[in-house]
N, C-alpha and C positions, 0 to 999 in steps of 0.2 A: 948341409951341403958343403962340399969341399971348396977351397979357394979357387980351384980350377973351374969348378961348376959355376961359381959366382962370376968369374971372369967371362965364362961362356955366355951366361944369362945377360950380363951387362952389355956384352957385345951384340946380343940378339934384340934388346929393347932400344928403340931409337931415342936420342936425347930429348927431342921435343915431347915425346910421350911421357918420359920421366917427369918433366916439368908439370904436365897436366895432372899426373897422379899426385904430385906433391900438393898442388892447389886444391885438388879434391879432398885430400886428407885434411888439409887445413880447414876447409869449409865444414867438413863433417865435425871436426873437433870444436869449431866455433858454435855450430848448431847445437851440439850436445851441451856445450857450456851454457848457452842461452836457455835451453830447455831445463837444465839443472837449476839455473837462477830462478826461472819462472816457477818451477815446482817448489823451490825453497820459499818463494814469495807466497804462493797459495797455501802451502801446507804448514809453514812455520809462522811467517809473519801474519798472514790472514787466515790461518787455519781455523781458529775458533769461530770467526765470522762466517767463513764459508760453510763450516759444519752446521751452524745454526740455519743458514739459508737453505742448505740442502735438506735439512730435516723439516723445515717449515714450508717449503714450496709444495704445493699440492695440485693434483689434477682432480677437479671436482665436477660432479654432475649437478647442474643448476636447472631447476624446474622453471619453465617460463609459462605463467598462467595465461590462459587465452582471454581475449577481450570478450566481455559479455555481449550478447546480442542487442542490437538497437531496437527501440520500441517507437512505433509511429501511431498516430491517431488515424481515424478512418479516412481522413483527407490527405494523409501523407506528411503531416507535420510531426517533427521529431519531439517525442515526449521524454525519452531517456536515451542518453548517448554515452560515449566514453571520451576522455581526453587524457593526454600524457600527465603523469604524476611522478615527482621525485620523492622516493621513499627512503627513509633512513633505516638501514639494515645493520644489525649487530650480529657478528659471528663469534661466539664466546671462545672458540678454539684459537682464533687469531689475536686475541687480546694478550700479548706477551706480558705486559705489565699487569698490575693489579686491576681487575675488572672494574672495581668501584672507582678507581682513579680515572679510568677511561670514561665511565659514565659521568663522573663529576666534570671532566673536561668538556664532554659533549654538552652537558646542561649549560655550562658557561657560554659556549659558542652559540647555542640556540636560544639563550635567554629564558630557559625554563627551569622549573623546580627539579632539583636532583632526585628527591624521593619518588617523584612520579615516574621518572625514567627507570629507576632501579626496580620499581614495582612492575613496570612493563617487562623488564628483562627477566625478572623472576617468574612472570606468568608463562614464559616460554622455556622454563628450565627443564621441563620433561622431554624436550626435543634433544636429538643428538647434538653434541657441541659444535659440529661442523655445519649445522643447519641454521640459516639466518633467521633472526627474530626482527620483525618490523616494529621499530620503536615509534616512528612517526611517519604518517602518510601525507603526501601532497605538501612537501616542504616549500616555503616561499623562496624567492630568488635570493634574498639576503642570507637565508640559511644555507642554500646551495653553495653560494660563494664562500661562506665561512667554513664549511666542511671541506670543500675542495682545496682551499688554501692552507688548511691546517691538517692535511691528511696524515702527515708523519706523527702528529700528536695524538692520533686516534686509531691505533691499531685495532683491527676487528670491525671498524665502522666504515661503511661504504654507502654510496648512493645507488639506488636501483631505479631505473626508469620503467614504468609499467602503466597500464591503462587504469584510469580512475573513473568510477561511475559518475555521470554528470546529469543532473536534472535541470534543464535550461529554464524551466518555469518555477523552480523552487517549490513552494508548498502546493501549487496547483495539482489537484487530484492525488495528493500525497498518500492518502489512505488506500486508494486503489492501486497505485503504482508500487507502494511499499518502499523498502530500503534494503541495503546490503550491509553486511558486517563480517568481521573475521570469524571463521568457523571455530566453534568452541571445542574444548576437549571432550565435553559430554556428547556433542553431536558426532564427533569422530568415533567415540567409543560405541555410540548407539548404532552407527552405520556399519561398524565392523570392518573386516578386511577388504570388503568389496567397494568401499567408498572411493569415489574418484578424487576426493579432496585430501589435501595435506595441511598440516599446521601452517597458518599464515594466509591461506586462501580466503577469498571473499565469497560469501554465499548469500542467497536471498534470505532475509529474516522476516519479512512481512509482505503482505499484499501480493501483487503480480510477481514481484521479484522472488518470492518464496514459492508461490503456487506453480510457476513455470520455470523454476530454477534449472531443472534438467535440460530444458530446451535452450535456455539463455546462456548456460555456463561455457559451452564450447569444449574443445579438447586441448589440454595443455601441451606445450612443446617442451623442448629441453636443449641445453647446451653443455658441451664438455669443454670446460675452461681451465686454464692454468692461472693460479693466483700466486702472488709472492708472499713473503713472510708477514706482510702487513694485511694480507687478505685482499690486496688490490688485484684486479683482473689484469693479467698480462696478455693473454691471447685466447681466442676461441679456436678450439681444436676441431670440434664437430658441432653440428646444429640440426635439430629436428624442429621444423616450424610448427607453431600452434595453429589451431583452427578456431576461428571466431564462432561464437554462439549463434543460434538461429535468430532471425529477425521476426519480431511480432508486430502484426498490424492489428490495432484494437478497433472495437466498435465505438469507443469513446470519441466524442466530438470536442476537440480542444477549445474551439471558439465558443461553443455552447456552454462548456464547462466554465469558462472564464466569465461568461454572462451570469451564470448561476452563482458563482462564488462572489461576484461583485454585488449581486442582488441581496445575498445573505449578509454581506458586509462583515462587520466585527461582532455580530451576534452569534451566539452558540446555537447549533442546530444541525440539520442535515437535509439534503435534497437528493432525490434519486429520480432519474428519468429513464424509461424503457421504451423500446419499440414493441408495441403489443402484438405485432405480426410474427415475431420470432424470438423475443426475449433479449435482444441486444441492448446492452446498457449504453446509453448516450451520455449520461451525466451521473457522477457520484461525488457529492460534496459532504464533507464532515468538518465542522468547526467547533472549537479551535483546532488548527492544523499544526504541522511541523514542517521543517525543511529537510528532506531526505539527503541533501548535500552534506548536512552535518554528520550523518552516519557514514557517507561515502569517504570522507576525509579522515574518519576515525574520531568518533565522538569522545569527548573528554569526560572524566568522571563527574565533574561539577555540572556539566550539561546534562548528562544522563540522570543525575540526582535531581536536577531541576524538573525534568520531564516526569520523573516518577512521583515526585512530591507535589506536582501541580494538582490542586483539587479539581480542576476541570478535565483532567486526564486527556491531554491532547493526542496521545498515541491511539486512543480508542477510536475505532471507526464507528461513528454514531449511525451511519446508514445501515450497517449490518449487525452492530452490537448494542446500539441504543434501544432499550426496551421502554416504551412509553405507553401510558393509557391513550388509546386513539381518539377518545372523545367522540364527537358526533360523526366523524368520518366512518365510524363503525356502524352507523345506522343503515348504510347501504347493504351491509351483510344481513342485518336483522330484517330489513325491508324485503330482501330476497327470500328469506325464510317465511315471512308472513304471506307474501304473494304466492310462493310456491305451494305452501300448505293451505292456502285460502282461509287463513285465520280471519274470522269476522266476515266471511263471504267474499264475493268478487270485488267489492269496493268498500273496505272497512273504513270507518270514520269515527271521530270523537269530537267533543266540544272541549276546547282548551280554555280554561279560565285563569291559567297561571300556575297550576299545580294540582296534585291530587293527594288526599290523605291515604296513608297505608299503615295500618297498625297504629303505633304511637308516633309515627313520623308524618311530616308533610313534605312530599317530594315536589320541589319547585320546577317549573319550566324556566328556561333561561330568560324568557320574555315575561316580565312581571305581570303585565296586563293580560297575558294569554293571546292565543292566535284565533280564538273563536272556533268555528267549525272547520275541520280539516279532514281530508281523506289521506290515503297512503301517499299519493303523488305530492300533495302540498305539505304533508308532514315532512317529507324529505326536502322539498324545496325551501321551506321556512325553518327546517330543523326543529320541529315541535317535539319537545321532550315528553309531554303528556301522552301523545299518540304512542310513542315507543314504550313508555311505562306500561300503558294499558295492554297493548298487543304483544309486547315482549313477554309480559307475565303469562299471557295465554299460550304463546309459543313455548315457553319454558326454557330454563337454562340449558337443558340438554339439546333442545331443538336449535337454540341460538348457536351453541357450540358446533352442531352438525353443519350448519350452513357457513359459519365462519371458516371452518376447516376446509369445506369444499372450495372456498375462495383462497385457500393457502395460508390462512392465519393459524398460529400455533404450530406451524410446521416449518422446517428449514426450506429456504428457497432453493438450496443446492448450488448457490454461487460459489465459484472457486476462490474463496477467501477464507483465511483461518478464523476460527473461533466465532463463526456466525451464531447468533442467538435466535431462538425460536419464538420468543415472546410467550405469552400464556393465554390460552382460551380455557376458562374454567368450566367444569360441569360437576354434577353431583358426585360422580365417582372420584374425581380429582379431590374434591373437598374432603370426602371421607378418608381418602388415602393420605392426604397431606395433613389434615387437622384432626382426624378421627371424629368428625362431626357431620351431621346431616346438613344438606343445603337448606337454607332458610328462604322462604318466598320473597322477603324484602330485598334479598341480595340480587335477585333477578332484575329488579328495577334499575339498579346501578349498572349491571352488565348490559342491559338493553340500550344504554346510551354510551357505551364504551368506557365505562368507569369501573370502579371496584377492582376486581382482580385482573381485569383484561389488560394485556399489554401487547404491543406489536412493534416491529422495527420499521423505519421508513422504507426500506427496500421491500418489505412484505406489503406495505400499503400501496406502493407504486405497482407492485405485481397484482394486487387486488384490483386496482383501477384498470390495469392492462387486461386482466382476465375478463372483467365485465365488458371492456371495450371490444374485445375480439370475439365475443359470443360464448365464452366459458372455458377456453383452453388456457391452462396454466403452464407456461414455459419456464424452463430453468433459465434464470438470468445469466448471461455470459458476456464477456468483454473482449475476447480474442476472436478476431474475424478471420485471420489467416496467419499461418506460420511458414516462413521461408528459410531455406538454408542460406549459408553465406554466399553461395554461388548464384542465388536468385531463384533456385528451383523451389516449387511449392511442396512443402512437406505435409501440411494438414490444413483442412478447411472445416472447422467445427460446424456441425449441422444443428439446427434448432432441435431442442429436446423437450418433449412434452412430459411434464411431471404429474399431471392429473387433469381431470375435467370437473367443472363445477356441477354438471348435470342439472342445469336449470332449463325449464321450458322456455320457448320463445316468448310466450305471453309475460312470463316473469321478467325476462331480460328486457323486454320492451318497456315494461312499467318502470323498472329501476333506472334504465338508461334515459328514458324520457324525463324522469324526475331529475336526474343529475344534469341533464341539459338545461332544464329550467332553473336549477340552482344558480347558473351563471347567466343565462340568456334572458330570463324573465325579470320583470321589475320587482317581483315579490321574492326573488332568490337572495340567498345570503352570500353568494359568491360573485357578485357583479364586477368586482375589481379584477377579475381574471379574464374579462372579455378581451378579445383580439379582433380588430377590424377585418372583416372578410372571412372569418373562420368561426364556425360554431364550436363552442367549448362546453364540455360536460364536466361537472366537478362536485365536490362536497366539502363544506367547511367543517371545522372541528375545533373545540376549545376544551382542552383536558385540564381538569382541576388537579392541582397538586395537593392542596389541603383537603380535608375531609369533605366529602360530598354533602352539600347542604349548608356549608359555611358561607358567609358573605363573600362573594367574589370581589365586590368593590373594596372591601376591607383587606382581603388577602392580596389583591393586586396593587395595593399601595404600601404593602409591608415589605418585609425582607425579600430579596430577589428569589431566594429558593422557595418561597411560598406562592409565587405568581404562576398564573396559568400558562400552559404551553399552547401555542397557536398552530393548527394543522390546516393543510389544504391538499386534497388529491384531485386530479383532473386527467382528462384525455381529450385529444382533438386530432382531426376534425371529427365531429360526432358521427357522420355517415361512414367514413372510411378512416378510422383512427390510425395515426402514424406515430403518436407519442403519448405516453402516459407518465404522469409526474406525481410525486408526493413530496411535500415540504413541511418541515416542522421547525418552529422557532422556539427554543427552550425559554421558559420563564419570561414569555413576551409580555405578560400582563394585559393581554387583550385577546380579542376573538380572531379565529382563523380567517374570517372574511375581511377583516380590517388589516391584518398583519401578514398572514401567510399567502393569501390570494394574490396580492400585488407581486410577490416574488415569482409565482408561477406565471403570472401575466408577462413578466419580463422575459422569461425563458421561452414561452410560446410565441410571443411577439417576435423575438429574434429568430426563432426556428422558422416561422412561416414568412417572415420578411425575406429571408434568404431563399426559401424554396418557392414562394408564390408571389412575393412582391408587395403585400399590403403593409401599411404603416401601423404601428400599435395605436390603439385607441386609448386616450387618457382615461384614468379612473373616473368613475361617475362622481359627481359632486352632490348627490342627494343627501339630505340630512339623515335619512334612515340608514344606520350602519348596524348590522346584526353582530351581537357579541359572539355568536357561534360561527 
């Protein structure tokens, strides 16, 4: 522009506007200067650090496991619940320094052995490096404080709050309720791509927790979160809520379960109680037991090793997996066969002098002096072995097996618990198949009194008592009464399921049930210690020899614990309109069912009817006569 043009322009721009333009230009220059200084600071002075942070900040999708469903007993008492848990989570990708160094530092802060933490970290090495590995569950408050205050020393380590399974009564009904544990790689591979679980999730491993895992597990939610270079959560970008699992209402009676467990005390054995009208399980006890809370918090290797190496096998559910010779409780099944087949006529009888010879052996009655003359009724009431030796031989092993199976022995009960055992009811075909030998007549005598090859589980024996009580219908034992969704809507109400019929005539049932009543209610009965004031009780005692049949019981019961007799008692009540059937066994009790097992059943029945009808329990009889059977 020519000088003349500049002069013209200068004359056209007012002086005050020229000042403003100068100030604006200065401000712009200062702003650009500050921006340049900031860029130099970020890119040159802090460039390496910023580059690292930009590379290591992540947007992650975090799976939020759902809370498992709550479990109630039949009266609304909580048996299984959830509570908050602080879990230690390790994300390998976020461990900037040597991972072993991080784990070593973590072990020091937690006061734990470093090799154990390293092994747990290696167990999750097959997962993607950005996926967290739970190293410890349910950290105590001291551990929480230690990790929070030393977070900068522990890159890749964080605390995650989640629901932990909680069993408020500890070992109570542990074998029925079961326990949870982290899903294994084998379980994930077996389930395939359709599995709802991911590594680190908790699944039911035993009992109800396993059988109803699908109903209890709920639907997992998720979060989209931003984490910093140390793996710490910065903010939640998006959130999908989880849905809690279904609520289960059980048929189990917590109060009655507690009475049964206290009655058995520290002794090994099992108790099962069933409602004979529908198969509902009221009580299931197995001892020794375990505390499922140990598994919920994450069982340690030494604890697991201790359970596995315990010779008493506390994880085994003796009610469904314990297979014992039923002893004289088995006589009710044999009596049903004798009566139904009319072996020996309408009223068979024998004279018992203390035993009978058979071949080269002398088969003793439990009562050395014998019972004198007895018919079927009093043979059951007084548990006369000679009667059952005699007529069991006439019924034959195949006939005995037929009636035992009609009453559910030798067959699975169908209860929804893992690894249920069927026991064994032998017959001639089984012996030929198993041993390639014919059945010998002398073996039938042992079978006729519930010894020899015969075995049964406590739940089977409770079901047998229930089947006789209700007139011959064998129900599938069940322990879930109702299933509700998290919103309270009812999802399922399991109905009673008939597994079979005993197909016994009314006359046969009347004979057997009448005899079982007098086992408890008559003065000649062997089960008087199960009496309950105001309620007629029917039952049968049993003493199962562990040593060879015919050996001295007195000698074996004073010897090593493993050689002592098991004590059995089965019962149902009230006699006229049965509501509850029970089976109890005390392992290696060293005495008879009438003396040892019947009082346990008395305590259960007394409590049951005291609550429902009001009578007080009758103290055990003080008579001098106590039957060993």
